[in-house]
C-alpha positions as CSV (number, residue, x, y, z in Angstrom):
1,M,-1.2,-32.7,6.7
2,K,1.5,-31.7,9.2
3,N,2.9,-28.2,8.8
4,P,6.6,-28.0,7.7
5,E,9.2,-27.1,10.2
6,P,9.2,-23.3,10.8
7,V,12.2,-21.3,9.6
8,I,11.7,-18.8,12.5
9,S,10.2,-19.6,15.9
10,L,9.6,-17.2,18.7
11,R,8.7,-18.4,22.2
12,N,7.8,-16.1,25.2
13,L,9.6,-13.2,23.5
14,E,9.7,-10.0,25.5
15,A,11.2,-6.6,24.5
16,R,11.7,-3.7,26.9
17,Y,13.0,-0.2,26.7
18,G,14.4,0.4,30.1
19,E,11.8,-0.9,32.6
20,V,8.9,-0.5,30.1
21,S,7.7,-3.7,28.4
22,I,6.9,-3.0,24.7
23,I,5.9,-6.5,23.7
24,K,5.6,-9.7,25.7
25,D,4.6,-13.3,25.6
26,I,5.1,-13.4,21.8
27,N,4.8,-17.0,20.4
28,L,4.7,-17.5,16.7
29,D,6.1,-19.6,13.8
30,I,7.1,-18.4,10.4
31,L,6.7,-21.2,7.8
32,P,8.9,-21.7,4.8
33,G,7.7,-20.3,1.5
34,E,5.0,-18.2,3.0
35,I,4.4,-14.5,3.1
36,S,3.7,-13.6,6.7
37,I,2.4,-10.1,7.6
38,I,2.9,-8.5,11.0
39,L,0.0,-6.2,11.8
40,G,-1.1,-3.9,14.5
41,G,-1.9,-0.4,15.5
42,S,0.4,2.6,15.7
43,G,2.8,2.0,18.6
44,S,1.7,-1.7,19.0
45,G,5.3,-2.9,18.8
46,K,5.4,-4.2,15.2
47,T,8.8,-2.6,14.4
48,T,10.2,-3.5,17.8
49,L,9.2,-7.1,17.1
50,L,11.0,-7.0,13.8
51,K,14.1,-5.5,15.4
52,N,14.2,-8.2,18.0
53,I,13.8,-11.0,15.5
54,L,16.8,-9.6,13.6
55,R,18.7,-8.9,16.8
56,L,19.0,-5.3,15.9
57,E,17.8,-5.0,19.5
58,E,18.6,-7.9,21.9
59,P,15.4,-9.4,23.3
60,W,14.9,-8.9,27.1
61,S,13.8,-12.5,27.4
62,G,12.5,-15.5,25.5
63,S,13.6,-17.4,22.5
64,V,14.3,-16.6,18.8
65,K,15.2,-19.6,16.7
66,Y,16.2,-19.7,13.0
67,W,16.0,-23.1,11.4
68,G,15.8,-24.6,14.9
69,E,18.9,-22.9,16.2
70,E,18.7,-20.4,19.1
71,V,20.1,-17.0,18.3
72,V,19.4,-15.1,21.5
73,G,22.8,-14.7,23.1
74,M,24.5,-16.3,20.1
75,D,28.1,-15.4,19.4
76,E,28.3,-12.5,16.9
77,L,30.5,-14.4,14.5
78,R,28.1,-17.4,14.5
79,F,25.1,-15.1,14.0
80,E,26.9,-13.5,11.0
81,D,26.4,-16.9,9.3
82,I,22.6,-16.7,10.0
83,L,22.5,-13.1,8.7
84,R,24.0,-14.1,5.4
85,K,20.8,-16.1,4.8
86,I,18.6,-13.1,5.5
87,G,17.8,-10.0,3.4
88,V,16.2,-6.8,4.9
89,V,14.4,-4.0,3.1
90,F,14.3,-1.2,5.7
91,Q,11.6,1.4,5.8
92,G,12.5,4.2,3.4
93,G,15.0,2.0,1.6
94,A,18.1,3.3,3.6
95,L,20.1,3.9,0.4
96,L,23.4,5.8,0.5
97,N,22.8,8.9,-1.5
98,S,26.4,9.7,-2.3
99,I,27.0,6.5,-4.3
100,S,25.3,5.0,-7.4
101,V,22.6,2.3,-7.6
102,F,25.3,-0.1,-8.6
103,E,27.5,0.7,-5.6
104,N,24.5,0.5,-3.2
105,V,23.6,-3.0,-4.4
106,A,27.3,-4.1,-4.4
107,I,27.8,-3.4,-0.7
108,P,26.8,-6.8,0.7
109,L,28.8,-8.6,-2.0
110,E,31.9,-6.5,-1.3
111,Q,31.6,-6.9,2.5
112,H,30.6,-10.6,2.7
113,T,32.2,-12.3,-0.3
114,H,35.6,-12.7,-2.0
115,L,34.2,-12.2,-5.5
116,S,36.2,-10.4,-8.1
117,P,35.1,-6.9,-9.3
118,S,33.9,-8.4,-12.6
119,A,31.9,-11.1,-10.7
120,I,30.3,-8.5,-8.5
121,E,29.3,-6.5,-11.5
122,R,27.6,-9.5,-13.0
123,M,25.8,-10.3,-9.8
124,V,24.6,-6.7,-9.4
125,R,23.2,-6.8,-12.9
126,V,21.4,-10.0,-12.1
127,K,19.8,-8.6,-9.0
128,L,18.8,-5.3,-10.7
129,N,17.3,-7.4,-13.6
130,L,15.2,-9.3,-11.0
131,V,13.7,-6.0,-9.8
132,R,13.5,-4.6,-13.4
133,L,16.0,-1.8,-12.9
134,A,19.1,-2.8,-14.8
135,Y,18.8,0.4,-16.8
136,A,19.3,2.6,-13.7
137,M,22.5,0.9,-12.6
138,Y,24.7,4.1,-12.8
139,Q,22.1,6.6,-11.6
140,F,22.1,8.0,-8.1
141,P,19.3,7.7,-5.5
142,A,18.4,11.4,-5.8
143,E,17.5,10.7,-9.5
144,L,15.1,7.9,-8.7
145,S,11.4,7.9,-7.9
146,G,10.1,6.5,-4.6
147,G,9.2,3.2,-6.2
148,M,12.5,2.9,-7.9
149,K,14.3,3.5,-4.6
150,K,12.3,0.7,-3.0
151,R,13.3,-1.7,-5.8
152,V,17.0,-0.8,-5.5
153,A,16.7,-1.5,-1.7
154,L,15.1,-4.8,-2.6
155,A,17.9,-5.7,-5.1
156,R,20.5,-4.9,-2.4
157,A,18.6,-7.2,0.1
158,L,18.7,-10.0,-2.5
159,A,22.4,-9.6,-3.2
160,L,23.5,-12.6,-1.1
161,D,20.6,-14.9,-2.2
162,P,18.7,-14.9,1.1
163,Q,16.4,-17.6,2.2
164,I,14.3,-15.1,4.2
165,L,13.4,-11.6,3.2
166,F,12.2,-9.0,5.8
167,C,10.4,-5.9,4.6
168,D,9.5,-3.0,6.9
169,E,6.6,-1.0,5.5
170,P,7.7,-1.6,1.9
171,T,4.9,0.4,0.3
172,A,4.9,3.4,2.7
173,G,4.8,6.7,0.8
174,L,4.0,5.1,-2.6
175,D,0.9,5.8,-4.7
176,P,-1.5,2.9,-5.1
177,L,-0.3,1.8,-8.5
178,T,3.3,1.8,-7.6
179,A,2.5,0.0,-4.3
180,A,0.6,-2.7,-6.3
181,A,3.5,-3.1,-8.7
182,L,5.9,-3.6,-5.8
183,D,3.6,-6.2,-4.2
184,D,3.4,-8.0,-7.5
185,L,7.2,-8.0,-7.7
186,L,7.4,-9.5,-4.2
187,L,5.0,-12.3,-5.3
188,D,7.1,-12.9,-8.4
189,L,10.3,-13.1,-6.5
190,R,8.8,-15.4,-3.9
191,A,7.8,-17.7,-6.7
192,K,11.1,-17.5,-8.6
193,L,13.5,-17.6,-5.6
194,K,11.4,-19.9,-3.3
195,M,11.9,-17.4,-0.4
196,T,10.1,-16.9,2.8
197,I,9.0,-13.3,3.2
198,V,8.0,-11.4,6.4
199,V,6.4,-8.0,6.0
200,V,5.5,-5.3,8.5
201,T,2.7,-3.2,7.1
202,H,-0.6,-1.4,7.7
203,D,-1.4,-1.1,4.0
204,L,-4.7,-3.0,3.6
205,A,-4.4,-3.4,-0.1
206,S,-0.9,-5.0,0.3
207,I,-2.2,-7.3,3.1
208,H,-4.9,-8.6,0.8
209,R,-2.5,-9.1,-2.1
210,L,0.4,-10.7,-0.2
211,A,-0.7,-12.4,3.0
212,D,-0.6,-16.1,3.5
213,R,-0.5,-15.7,7.2
214,V,-1.0,-12.7,9.6
215,F,0.1,-12.0,13.1
216,F,-1.8,-9.2,14.8
217,I,-0.1,-7.4,17.7
218,D,-2.3,-5.6,20.2
219,G,-1.9,-4.5,23.8
220,Q,1.8,-5.6,23.8
221,S,0.9,-9.2,22.9
222,L,0.1,-11.4,20.0
223,L,-3.7,-11.1,19.6
224,F,-4.1,-13.4,16.6
225,S,-2.1,-15.8,14.5
226,G,-3.6,-17.5,11.4
227,T,-4.5,-17.1,7.7
228,L,-6.0,-13.8,6.4
229,G,-9.4,-15.4,6.0
230,E,-9.3,-16.7,9.5
231,A,-8.3,-13.2,10.8
232,K,-11.2,-11.6,9.0
233,A,-13.7,-14.2,10.3
234,S,-12.3,-14.1,13.8
235,G,-14.8,-11.8,15.3
236,I,-12.1,-10.1,17.4
237,P,-13.2,-6.4,17.7
238,A,-9.7,-4.9,17.2
239,I,-9.1,-6.9,14.0
240,E,-12.6,-6.1,12.7
241,T,-11.9,-2.4,13.3
242,F,-8.6,-2.7,11.5
243,F,-10.0,-4.3,8.4
244,R,-13.1,-2.2,8.3
245,S,-11.4,1.2,8.5
246,G,-7.7,0.5,7.5
247,R,-6.7,2.6,10.5
248,Y,-6.3,1.1,13.9
249,G,-4.7,2.6,17.1
C-alpha cells in the first residue's frame, strides 16, 4: 500500500554555522499521524536539524516543505500561516516564570486570535484539561514540579490546535516514572487529536514507547531512516551501539 503524502519533506538540507557544515544531505519525510524520533549522538546536529525545520535558523541550502509547500525563503507573513498549524515544546519548557500557568498557556491565543477574554479562558481550561493540569491554572511555574512544567509547556503548544507537534528532549531531567507518564500523555494526545508528532530525544525508554519511525543522524548526515524495528535490525554499528548502551557519541 502506498504511503500517504508526507506532512514535512526535507531534500538535500544543509545547515552551517559560518563556514562549518553541521548537517548536510538530509533527505527525509515525516508522515501524517506518526510519531517520528530524531536520534543521534551528542553534537550530531539533532537540535540544529529541528531548528532548521522550524526556520528558527534559515537552512544554508536545500528544501523544507510543509504539506508540499516550500518554506525556505518564504515570506514571513506567509510562513506565519504555516506556524499556526505547528506547536513546539522547547527543551526545558521555556515557561515565563513571572506569570501564571493560565497566562503562559494563553499567550498564543492572545497573540494569534481575536477571541474574547472569556473565550480564551475556556480554551485555556480545555488545553489544561487535556494535559491533566486544570487544577494548577493559577499557580506559577516556580510552584510546579518538573513534570508539571513540561505539561504546561505542552498545553501551550496545543493552544492553537496544531496539526504537527514538535518536542525537543521532552523527558530530559525527569525521573523514569514521570517520563513514562509524559510519554503516555503524548500517545493519548496523538490518538485524541490525530496529530503528527516529531520528537528529538536520546531517552531509550521513550524511544521504545513512542517511535513509529526513527531518523538517526551521524557524521553530519542521515545514517538511517525507517521503523524502530528496522533500525534495531539494521546491523549498523553506530545504531547498535546506541541501542545497546543508551549513550552514543
